Phi, psi and omega in degrees: 000131182274170178298322179299316179298318180298319178296320179293319178297317179297322178294319178297315181295325179294328179272004179079015180260150182266150174284166180300317180299320178293321179294319179293320180296332181275359180285150173289163179303323179292315179296321179297319179297317178296317178301313182296320178297316179294319180296317179294322178297320178292323178295321179294319179295320181292331182279340183279144179291140183267332181250122181289145179282134177279139179262156177099187180255151183290196002282145181264149178293149179287149176286172179299317180293320178297320179296319179297316179295321178298316181298315180297320179295327177291326178287318183232077186292340183264355182279151176244021185296332183254011175283138180253000000 
C-alpha cells in the first residue's frame, strides 16, 4: 500500500465512509457470492477481444477516423497538428 493509498483511506475513515475491503467484508455470504460471480464475469468480458480479427490478405479499408486524418493531411500537408 502506498502513502497515497493510506491518505485516501484515512480521508474516507475521517468522513465516516468505509473502504471497499470493509464493505466487502460486511457482506452476507449470499451477497458475497453474488459479488464474486459478477466480478468474475466482468473479468472474463475484459479479457475477451472486442474487435474481431479480419481473415485474408489486405489491403483493408481505412476507418472513418483514418479517412478524416488523411483528408485533413491532404488539405494541410505541411502541418504537424495531428501528429501524435
